N, C-alpha and C positions, 0 to 999 in steps of 0.2 A: 603663275603662279612664280614663287624664288623658291629655288629648289639649295634650299642649303648644305647640306653634301651630297658635292657630287660624284664622289664616289660611293656613295653608295645608289643612286641615280644609274649611273652605268653598269651596275651587280646589279639592280631589277633591272634594268630593259637586258642588258647581254640575256636574261634566265627570256623572259616575253618574244627577243626576237628568235632566240633559241625554239621556241614552240610554232612559232611559226614557218623558221626552216625548214622540220621535220612535216609540216602541213602542209609544200610547196618548196620540196630539193630541187628542182629543177630549175622553176621561176628564183629559190634565191641562191642555187651554183651558180647559177647566166650575171642574177644582178653582184656575183663576188667576185665571175672573173670583169665587169666594168666597171668596177672600185679598181679592183688591179690595177687594169689599161689607164684609164686615165691619169689615174696617182700615181702612177711611175714616173721613175726619174725620164725627162728627155730636153724637148728646149727652154723647157720651163722644170726648174726642181722641186723635190717632192714636197720640201714645205712651204714652197712660194704657194704651189698646187692647195696642198691645201691652211694656208692663207682664204686662199681664194673660199676656198667651201665653206671656210668658217665665216667672210662675210655674207655669201647669199645664206648662210643657216643666223645669222643674227636678217636681213631680210624676209625670210622668209617665216623669221619668228618655230622655231625647230629647236625644242629644248635636247632633243636627241643631237643631231646634228652639231647642235653648241660642243655637249660633251664630245662627245667620237673625233672631232673635228679642235677642238685647245687641245686635246689631249695628245690628240696625233703631231698637232704642231708644239705642241714643247718637248714630245721623246724626243722632234728632230733640231732641236736645238733653238723654236722662235722663243728671244723673251719679251718682256712684257711688253714695251715700249715701241715695239713688233704689232703686238694685238691689241694697242690702244689706233695707230696710226691707222688699221684693218679697221680697229672698229668708227676708223672719224668720216674714210667711206663711205663704210655701211650707213652710215648717216646721212651723207653726202645725200648717197642711192636709196634710199629706202625712209628716208623723212620722223620724223618721232618716233614710232614705234622701235624702228632700227634703234633708235638711243635708251631703248629702255631693255631691248633687247640686248644691246653691246655692253650695257653693265650684265648685263649676265652671261653674256659670252666672258665680258672679263671676271668673272667671280672664278666662271665655270675652270678657265687658263688656273688660273693664283686654286682652286682648292684640285687641279690633277697634275699640274706642273713641277710639284714637290714628289708626285710617285714615280716621278719620270727621270 
């Protein structure tokens, strides 16, 4: 499914995720802690980690991953050329399906980077 309004997609997904967090608060808190620890600056900076996560989202064909990691990458200063190169690596690793989801990742970045 091609998403045309990534901001609306994020808003809808935020609402759905809020329901999940209410239903499984301990697991959600643990997942949040894991995400925070994994994405924190270290030997690899947070922007690079977001670009890695975006590539994984492309190969996993995860729309939510594209939205959240494209937005985070934009907020951390990623530019469109970096996103295109991430797509190239994801296509190399994931083949044709990654090419399709790479185009979705670029649409997500374009749609969400203006907000950042």
